[in-house]
C-alpha positions as CSV (number, residue, x, y, z in Angstrom):
1,M,18.4,-14.1,13.7
2,G,18.2,-10.6,14.9
3,K,15.6,-9.0,17.0
4,M,13.2,-6.4,15.6
5,N,11.8,-3.3,17.4
6,K,9.3,-0.8,16.0
7,V,10.1,2.8,16.8
8,V,7.2,4.7,15.3
9,K,3.6,3.4,15.3
10,S,2.1,3.3,11.9
11,I,-0.2,5.9,10.6
12,V,-2.9,4.9,8.1
13,G,-3.9,7.8,5.8
14,I,-6.3,8.2,3.0
15,V,-5.0,9.4,-0.3
16,I,-7.0,10.2,-3.3
17,G,-5.2,11.8,-6.3
18,V,-6.8,14.9,-7.5
19,A,-5.1,14.6,-10.8
20,I,-6.6,11.1,-11.3
21,L,-10.1,12.4,-10.7
22,A,-9.6,15.4,-13.0
23,A,-8.2,13.1,-15.7
24,A,-11.2,10.8,-15.3
25,A,-13.7,13.7,-15.6
26,F,-11.9,15.0,-18.7
27,A,-12.0,11.5,-20.2
28,L,-15.7,11.1,-19.7
29,L,-16.3,14.6,-21.1
30,K,-14.2,13.7,-24.2
31,A,-16.0,10.4,-24.6
32,G,-19.4,12.2,-24.6
33,I,-20.7,10.7,-21.4
34,I,-21.0,14.0,-19.7
35,D,-21.3,17.6,-20.9
36,L,-19.5,20.7,-19.6
37,K,-21.9,21.1,-16.7
38,G,-21.3,17.5,-15.7
39,N,-24.7,16.3,-16.9
40,K,-25.0,12.8,-18.3
41,L,-25.8,12.7,-21.9
42,G,-28.6,10.5,-23.3
43,I,-26.5,7.8,-25.0
44,D,-25.8,4.2,-24.7
45,A,-23.2,4.9,-22.1
46,T,-22.3,1.5,-20.5
47,A,-19.5,0.6,-22.9
48,N,-18.0,4.1,-22.8
49,V,-18.2,4.2,-19.0
50,V,-16.4,0.8,-18.8
51,T,-13.7,2.1,-21.2
52,E,-13.1,5.3,-19.2
53,I,-13.1,3.6,-15.8
54,K,-10.5,1.1,-17.0
55,K,-8.3,4.0,-18.0
56,I,-8.1,5.0,-14.3
57,S,-6.3,1.7,-13.8
58,E,-5.0,1.8,-10.2
59,F,-7.2,3.8,-7.9
60,T,-5.2,4.3,-4.7
61,S,-7.6,4.8,-1.7
62,A,-5.4,4.2,1.4
63,C,-1.8,4.5,2.4
64,F,0.1,3.2,5.4
65,Y,3.3,4.7,6.7
66,E,5.8,3.2,9.1
67,E,9.4,3.4,10.4
68,I,10.9,0.3,11.9
69,V,14.3,-0.8,13.3
70,L,15.9,-4.1,12.5
71,Q,18.8,-5.5,14.4
72,E,21.1,-8.3,13.2
73,K,23.9,-9.9,15.2
74,K,26.6,-12.5,14.5
75,T,29.6,-13.8,16.2
76,S,32.6,-11.6,15.5
77,N,35.7,-12.8,13.8
78,I,37.6,-11.9,17.0
79,A,36.0,-14.9,18.7
80,D,38.0,-17.2,16.5
81,N,41.4,-16.0,17.5
82,A,43.4,-16.6,20.7
83,V,42.3,-13.4,22.4
84,G,38.7,-14.0,21.6
85,N,38.8,-17.6,22.8
86,K,40.4,-16.6,26.0
87,I,37.8,-13.9,26.7
88,S,35.0,-16.2,25.9
89,G,36.5,-18.9,28.1
90,L,36.5,-16.6,31.1
91,F,32.7,-16.6,30.8
92,G,32.4,-20.3,30.0
93,K,31.3,-19.7,26.4
94,K,32.9,-21.0,23.3
95,D,31.3,-18.5,21.0
96,G,28.8,-15.7,20.9
97,L,30.4,-13.5,23.5
98,V,31.9,-11.1,21.0
99,N,29.2,-10.1,18.5
100,D,29.1,-7.9,15.4
101,E,25.9,-5.8,15.3
102,L,24.0,-4.3,12.4
103,V,21.0,-1.9,13.1
104,I,19.0,-0.6,10.1
105,V,16.2,2.0,10.3
106,A,13.7,1.7,7.4
107,S,10.9,4.1,6.5
108,G,8.2,2.8,4.1
109,K,4.8,3.4,2.5
110,V,2.2,0.9,1.5
111,R,-0.4,1.8,-1.2
112,A,-3.7,0.0,-1.5
113,G,-6.8,0.4,-3.6
114,F,-8.6,-1.0,-6.6
115,H,-7.4,-2.4,-9.9
116,L,-10.0,-1.0,-12.3
117,N,-8.4,-2.1,-15.6
118,N,-9.9,-5.5,-15.5
119,L,-13.5,-4.3,-15.3
120,D,-15.9,-5.1,-18.2
121,E,-19.6,-4.9,-18.9
122,N,-20.2,-7.7,-16.4
123,H,-19.1,-5.3,-13.7
124,V,-20.6,-2.0,-14.9
125,A,-24.1,-1.2,-15.9
126,V,-25.9,2.1,-16.7
127,K,-29.6,1.9,-16.1
128,G,-31.2,5.3,-16.9
129,D,-29.8,7.7,-14.3
130,T,-28.3,4.9,-12.2
131,L,-24.7,3.6,-12.4
132,C,-24.0,0.2,-10.9
133,V,-20.4,-0.9,-10.5
134,D,-19.1,-4.1,-8.9
135,L,-15.5,-3.5,-7.9
136,P,-12.8,-6.2,-7.4
137,K,-11.5,-6.7,-3.9
138,A,-9.0,-4.0,-2.7
139,E,-5.4,-5.0,-3.1
140,I,-2.0,-3.8,-1.9
141,F,-0.3,-2.3,-4.9
142,D,3.2,-1.9,-3.6
143,V,5.5,-1.3,-0.7
144,I,7.6,1.7,-1.4
145,V,11.0,1.8,0.5
146,N,13.5,3.8,-1.6
147,P,17.3,3.2,-1.1
148,S,17.5,6.6,0.7
149,D,14.8,5.3,3.1
150,F,17.3,2.8,4.6
151,D,19.6,4.2,7.3
152,I,22.4,2.1,8.8
153,Y,22.3,3.3,12.4
154,V,24.9,0.9,13.8
155,E,27.4,-1.2,11.8
156,D,29.9,-3.0,14.1
157,G,32.1,-5.5,12.4
158,T,32.1,-6.7,8.8
159,W,28.8,-7.2,6.9
160,D,28.6,-8.4,3.3
161,H,26.2,-6.9,0.8
162,E,24.0,-10.0,0.7
163,T,23.3,-10.0,4.4
164,V,22.5,-6.3,4.4
165,T,20.1,-6.8,1.5
166,K,18.4,-9.7,3.3
167,V,17.8,-7.4,6.3
168,E,16.4,-4.7,4.0
169,D,14.0,-7.3,2.5
170,R,12.9,-8.2,5.9
171,A,12.0,-4.6,6.6
172,I,9.9,-4.4,3.4
173,G,8.1,-7.6,4.4
174,Q,7.5,-6.4,7.9
175,I,6.1,-3.1,6.8
176,K,3.7,-4.9,4.5
177,A,2.6,-7.3,7.2
178,D,2.1,-4.4,9.6
179,A,-0.1,-2.6,7.1
180,E,-2.3,-5.7,6.7
181,K,-2.5,-6.1,10.5
182,E,-3.6,-2.4,10.8
183,G,-6.4,-3.1,8.3
184,I,-5.2,-1.2,5.3
185,L,-7.4,-3.3,2.9
186,D,-10.6,-2.6,4.9
187,K,-9.8,1.1,5.0
188,A,-8.9,1.1,1.3
189,T,-12.3,-0.6,0.5
190,K,-14.4,1.8,2.5
191,S,-12.6,4.9,1.4
192,G,-12.5,3.7,-2.2
193,V,-16.2,3.0,-2.4
194,K,-17.0,6.4,-0.9
195,K,-14.7,8.4,-3.1
196,L,-15.6,6.6,-6.3
197,S,-19.3,7.1,-5.5
198,E,-18.7,10.8,-5.1
199,M,-16.8,10.9,-8.3
200,F,-19.4,9.1,-10.4
201,K,-22.2,11.3,-9.0
202,S,-20.2,14.4,-10.0
203,F,-20.2,12.9,-13.5
204,G,-24.0,13.2,-13.7
205,F,-25.3,10.0,-12.3
206,P,-27.8,10.8,-9.5
207,V,-27.8,7.3,-8.2
208,V,-24.6,5.2,-7.9
209,N,-24.6,1.7,-6.5
210,I,-21.2,0.3,-5.8
211,T,-20.5,-3.2,-4.5
212,V,-17.2,-5.0,-3.9
213,D,-16.9,-8.6,-5.2
214,G,-20.7,-8.7,-5.1
215,Q,-21.0,-7.5,-1.5
216,E,-22.5,-4.2,-0.3
217,I,-20.1,-2.1,1.8
218,E,-21.3,-0.1,4.8
219,I,-19.7,3.3,4.8
220,E,-19.8,5.4,8.0
221,E,-20.5,9.1,7.5
222,T,-17.3,9.9,9.5
223,E,-15.1,7.7,7.2
224,A,-12.4,10.0,5.8
């Protein structure tokens, strides 16, 4: 198969949707968990907190961006005719001398974070002014490579749609693999815990304890 070359090193960025946070705050206000000043109200809040956290659904906490080049080659049809065979014979080769080439440049984004819609009261507890949340492990949500993100840089010879699609699928798989190699899940975990802690404190919980799959996560002060 073809050879693959990366042209731009990946950049891992942290993305937190302001709209998601605002919507979550409004939901907690509407549910009676916090007042207009952000103070937690004295009610049995655990069930309501679970309900409103689940509404956030996907909490994106890290993104990975990459542009890669994929190259595909195959023996050209010219190698099967008299001229092609003669040229190949001059070099002592029966095939492979005359190649068709396909080069595709693909740009993609990988999103990772926490699925919150499966949380229940086994994962969330309100104890006075303390909120305890045990998050699931961070996951990759998707690899976003739109049709317009594929650019055919070189197309020598004839290439069928099925072959082109397979090359594009390889690009998507490679971008995801590179995101994992660059530690997107670790970054999503640390960033997500930090941002969710800040968000829950802004809702009126002075103390927020967040674990991930039962494990405490160390967050560096410099973590973006």
